C-alpha atoms as one frame of an Amber mdcrd trajectory, in Angstrom:
protein
  38.524 -62.750 -96.266  35.789 -60.655 -94.512  36.196 -59.720 -90.708  32.995
 -61.910 -90.044  34.479 -64.946 -91.640  37.814 -64.516 -89.934  36.051 -64.306
 -86.655  34.287 -67.604 -87.201  37.443 -69.350 -88.214  39.343 -67.880 -85.142
  36.364 -69.091 -82.858  36.345 -72.654 -84.586  40.254 -72.869 -84.080  39.916
 -71.810 -80.418  37.023 -74.107 -79.662  38.828 -76.963 -81.129  42.024 -76.309
 -79.234  39.900 -76.103 -75.973  37.951 -79.281 -76.558  41.141 -80.987 -77.964
  42.879 -80.107 -74.817  39.989 -81.238 -72.576  40.056 -84.871 -74.292  43.907
 -85.062 -74.247  44.051 -84.044 -70.559  41.378 -86.900 -69.861  43.542 -89.405
 -71.643  46.428 -88.195 -69.737  44.452 -88.463 -66.406  43.948 -92.177 -67.117
  47.592 -92.754 -67.046  48.269 -90.199 -64.142  45.611 -92.186 -62.112  47.616
 -95.432 -62.361  51.032 -93.710 -62.026  50.106 -91.732 -58.902  48.423 -94.744
 -57.397  51.466 -96.796 -58.027  53.775 -94.017 -56.640  51.793 -93.875 -53.262
  51.769 -97.632 -53.014  55.205 -98.235 -53.868  54.408 -99.982 -57.020  55.578
 -99.484 -60.840  52.475 -98.702 -62.717  52.228 -98.903 -66.755  55.812 -99.130
 -68.042  55.340-101.410 -71.229  53.871 -99.190 -73.827  56.093 -96.493 -74.803
  58.784 -94.745 -72.772  57.616 -94.870 -69.261  54.353 -96.296 -70.315  53.444
 -92.769 -71.670  51.455 -94.425 -74.780  49.226 -96.478 -72.352  46.201 -94.266
 -73.128  46.563 -94.986 -76.850  46.786 -98.780 -76.267  43.599 -98.591 -73.954
  41.889 -96.733 -76.943  42.828 -99.422 -79.285  41.681-102.021 -76.831  38.359
-100.475 -76.365  37.744 -99.978 -80.179  38.683-103.743 -80.604  36.424-105.116
 -77.901  33.103-106.963 -78.706  30.091-104.645 -77.707  27.314-106.570 -75.964
  23.807-105.565 -74.928  22.138-107.725 -72.237  18.829-109.496 -72.749  15.886
-107.398 -71.514  17.789-104.057 -71.746  16.186-100.975 -73.200  18.378-100.640
 -76.348  17.685 -96.873 -77.011  18.398 -95.766 -73.414  21.201 -98.172 -73.031
  22.942 -96.804 -76.084  22.188 -93.098 -75.184  23.282 -93.244 -71.304  27.136
 -93.031 -72.041  26.595 -90.049 -74.156  24.398 -88.284 -71.712  27.002 -89.138
 -69.036  29.954 -87.477 -71.082  28.129 -84.549 -72.597  27.455 -82.241 -69.648
  31.194 -81.857 -68.814  32.000 -81.069 -72.423  29.344 -78.525 -72.536  30.162
 -77.011 -69.256  33.748 -76.287 -70.269  32.404 -73.793 -72.925  32.077 -70.922
 -70.379  35.281 -71.386 -68.360  37.733 -68.580 -69.038  41.266 -70.145 -69.498
  42.954 -66.730 -70.029  42.562 -63.206 -71.079  42.680 -61.531 -74.554  44.851
 -63.011 -77.189  45.354 -62.067 -80.857  44.884 -64.815 -83.498  44.943 -64.078
 -87.130  44.424 -60.407 -86.602  41.346 -60.977 -84.338  41.462 -60.328 -80.508
  39.583 -62.941 -78.700  39.314 -64.342 -75.085  40.656 -67.653 -74.216  37.256
 -69.396 -73.772  34.773 -70.884 -76.153  32.121 -68.237 -75.190  31.485 -65.797
 -72.498  27.936 -65.621 -70.960  26.711 -63.012 -68.638  24.982 -65.838 -66.746
  28.010 -68.294 -66.939  27.452 -69.519 -63.433  23.757 -70.280 -63.997  24.820
 -72.243 -67.131  27.281 -74.221 -65.217  24.741 -75.205 -62.666  22.037 -75.857
 -65.339  24.354 -78.063 -67.631  26.269 -79.762 -64.756  22.908 -81.056 -63.254
  22.111 -83.157 -66.245  25.080 -85.625 -65.637  23.134 -87.696 -63.192  20.789
 -88.666 -65.824  23.343 -90.675 -67.822  24.225 -92.706 -64.743  20.601 -93.375
 -63.641  19.542 -94.357 -67.261  22.537 -96.489 -67.606  21.834 -98.239 -64.446
  18.119 -98.677 -65.134  18.202 -99.701 -68.896  20.856-102.519 -68.211  18.276
-104.817 -66.725  20.739-105.743 -63.988  20.113-105.447 -60.239  23.693-104.308
 -59.652  23.369-101.417 -62.200  20.018-100.441 -60.903  21.382-100.069 -57.312
  24.419 -98.168 -58.735  21.927 -95.784 -60.570  19.787 -95.218 -57.499  22.829
 -94.613 -55.156  24.098 -91.976 -57.804  20.794 -90.208 -57.876  20.559 -89.920
 -54.258  24.188 -88.976 -53.849  24.363 -86.313 -56.533  21.105 -84.583 -55.812
  22.217 -84.381 -52.025  25.563 -82.836 -52.766  24.513 -80.712 -55.686  22.484
 -78.458 -53.297  25.786 -77.756 -51.278  27.708 -77.175 -54.540  25.133 -74.669
 -55.930  25.029 -72.792 -52.589  28.734 -72.607 -52.494  28.714 -71.182 -56.076
  26.053 -68.607 -55.064  28.086 -67.389 -52.322  30.948 -66.711 -54.638  28.520
 -64.931 -56.988  27.257 -62.748 -54.028  30.755 -61.537 -53.212  31.612 -60.954
 -56.881  28.336 -59.368 -57.816  28.063 -61.163 -60.977  27.003 -64.366 -62.654
  29.658 -64.059 -65.280  32.663 -66.299 -64.644  35.084 -63.825 -66.449  33.789
 -61.101 -64.335  34.389 -63.233 -61.209  37.861 -63.827 -62.403  38.650 -59.991
 -62.957  37.602 -59.419 -59.492  40.539 -61.822 -58.392  43.430 -60.146 -60.065
  45.861 -60.048 -57.178  46.537 -62.775 -54.480  44.784 -61.000 -51.758  41.532
 -60.728 -53.837  41.260 -64.543 -54.299  37.965 -65.482 -53.225  39.266 -68.476
 -51.209  40.141 -65.907 -48.559  36.799 -64.204 -48.520  34.809 -67.612 -48.832
  36.937 -70.310 -47.118  33.833 -72.213 -46.147  32.423 -72.221 -49.634  35.790
 -73.377 -50.953  35.693 -76.376 -48.610  32.076 -77.306 -49.475  32.637 -77.053
 -53.039  35.731 -79.041 -53.162  33.985 -81.946 -50.919  30.919 -81.617 -53.184
  32.948 -81.941 -56.351  34.193 -85.450 -55.208  30.705 -86.410 -54.743  29.385
 -84.991 -57.896  32.015 -86.790 -59.879  31.527 -90.018 -58.097  35.107 -90.078
 -56.874  36.406 -91.728 -53.881  35.405 -91.564 -51.158  32.122 -90.934 -52.513
  32.157 -93.675 -55.384  29.062 -95.467 -54.048  27.572 -95.421 -57.587  30.087
 -98.008 -58.834  31.489 -99.465 -55.598  33.306-102.584 -56.864  33.023-104.767
 -53.653  29.392-104.353 -53.234  28.024-103.668 -56.848  30.570-105.343 -58.993
  30.807-102.125 -61.068  27.480-100.341 -60.337  25.805 -98.501 -63.140  28.182
 -99.552 -65.820  28.419-103.278 -64.842  26.814-104.421 -68.242  28.801-102.059
 -70.436  31.653-103.031 -72.669  33.707-101.647 -75.567  33.570 -97.853 -76.239
  30.286 -97.280 -74.341  32.241 -98.453 -71.202  35.012 -96.033 -72.037  32.491
 -93.157 -72.587  31.470 -93.369 -68.940  35.061 -93.044 -67.739  35.694 -90.306
 -70.282  32.689 -88.400 -68.751  34.018 -88.946 -65.242  37.482 -87.575 -66.062
  36.102 -84.653 -68.120  33.908 -83.922 -65.114  37.053 -83.969 -62.896  38.789
 -81.523 -65.181  35.826 -79.199 -65.171  35.312 -79.155 -61.395  39.145 -78.685
 -60.884  38.951 -75.693 -63.431  35.824 -74.249 -61.733  37.545 -74.425 -58.282
  40.441 -72.504 -60.016  38.080 -69.962 -61.554  35.810 -69.367 -58.573  38.314
 -69.262 -55.717  41.895 -68.949 -56.968  41.815 -66.095 -59.570  41.554 -68.414
 -62.664  44.491 -67.345 -64.921  45.546 -64.468 -62.793  49.330 -64.709 -61.836
  49.923 -63.730 -58.067  51.749 -60.334 -57.805  51.627 -59.964 -61.597  48.016
 -58.863 -62.565  49.190 -57.570 -66.039  51.128 -60.820 -66.754  51.158 -61.924
 -70.540  48.466 -64.204 -71.579  50.582 -67.207 -71.978  51.905 -67.043 -68.469
  48.192 -66.623 -67.213  47.387 -69.771 -69.260  50.220 -71.708 -67.495  49.155
 -70.434 -64.070  45.603 -71.760 -64.768  46.966 -75.086 -65.922  49.166 -75.257
 -62.666  46.279 -74.468 -60.490  44.043 -76.915 -62.108  46.784 -79.647 -62.087
  46.948 -79.290 -58.262  43.113 -80.006 -57.785  43.327 -82.932 -60.402  46.254
 -84.348 -58.212  44.071 -83.923 -55.232  41.389 -86.137 -56.859  44.090 -88.906
 -57.226  45.581 -88.304 -53.708  42.173 -88.534 -52.006  41.414 -91.771 -53.791
  44.289 -93.672 -52.666  44.443 -92.179 -49.111  40.922 -92.168 -47.537  38.584
 -95.000 -47.000  35.088 -95.050 -48.523  32.139 -93.771 -46.375  29.187 -96.017
 -45.369  26.234 -94.836 -47.327  24.516 -93.626 -44.197  27.438 -91.572 -43.273
  27.433 -90.112 -46.917  23.831 -89.000 -46.547  24.231 -87.720 -43.056  27.348
 -85.654 -44.184  25.285 -84.158 -47.111  22.154 -83.292 -45.429  23.070 -82.681
 -41.711  26.528 -81.134 -42.096  27.216 -79.615 -45.494  23.727 -78.383 -46.373
  23.232 -76.384 -43.282  26.822 -75.066 -43.275  26.263 -73.882 -46.952  22.987
 -72.196 -46.151  24.410 -70.470 -43.158  27.412 -69.362 -45.293  25.200 -67.958
 -47.954  22.897 -66.178 -45.504  25.859 -64.627 -43.610  27.535 -63.679 -47.024
  24.360 -62.085 -48.277  23.987 -60.034 -45.144  27.541 -58.878 -45.161  27.357
 -57.852 -48.798  23.829 -56.014 -48.158  25.542 -54.111 -45.188  28.544 -53.264
 -47.316  30.989 -55.310 -45.083  34.214 -55.990 -46.600  34.828 -59.733 -46.618
  38.515 -59.659 -47.471
């Protein structure tokens, strides 16, 4: 087997494992959502399918596959069918540039634990991540339902408002690191004292809050807000198209948690052990990401939902000015050679 063919096979295996892990984690998150909420509210949660309810995600998949698929009268059939895919694809594309670990040797080929490494990985994340709003908007508009339309309009206003703060928070990290390459950003955080969360605490806080809004998670879930909009943009969806919207949401949560780990907490770096084995680094990355995934669940079952005017005021009058000020101060400090650590 030629070296070129071997490299292609290694890349295919690596990409399959990463995307399989993403989808598998998204399935587990549907179970964790219910288990964590039950734990916090002193309930039992899923416990009938498999030991401790562990096979509940498989039962849900079978249920969605067997459900009847309906398209409402007056709906735009092309966009109605395409919207769930547009909602799920951006998160799956974004995960391609996240460095899950360092170099590993597979089949005699040394490769990095990521689907690909781009010199402009941060710009790729911003460009692809911004496409997620189209699936939500088109799903709401194409359904020919006032509840879905309102959900789509809310989503567009919310995601655009908080995406600005998210972008500015990432740019502050880029300014500190001096690179748009996510792997280079990780390499600059090899020890605990070099983690960007200490150099950019405000950017970390803004990024974390904006990630809740970008994924339409509580307390920013105005796009689907059940008490007011029945289900929002996905009210008219059923079967696997309904499931695709939630697959996209959980994949986006995983990507946001992974980005938080990559940008601010050293990615796969192990505190006090910068030369740790790649398997230990991968475990460290998984644990850090798991914490932020738990944070998504914790906040959902703890905090009340904002009013919509409070949501917009927080985004435009608090977070955006704070993100701009932080970026300008960071840029000035870097230009003057001030050490931010």
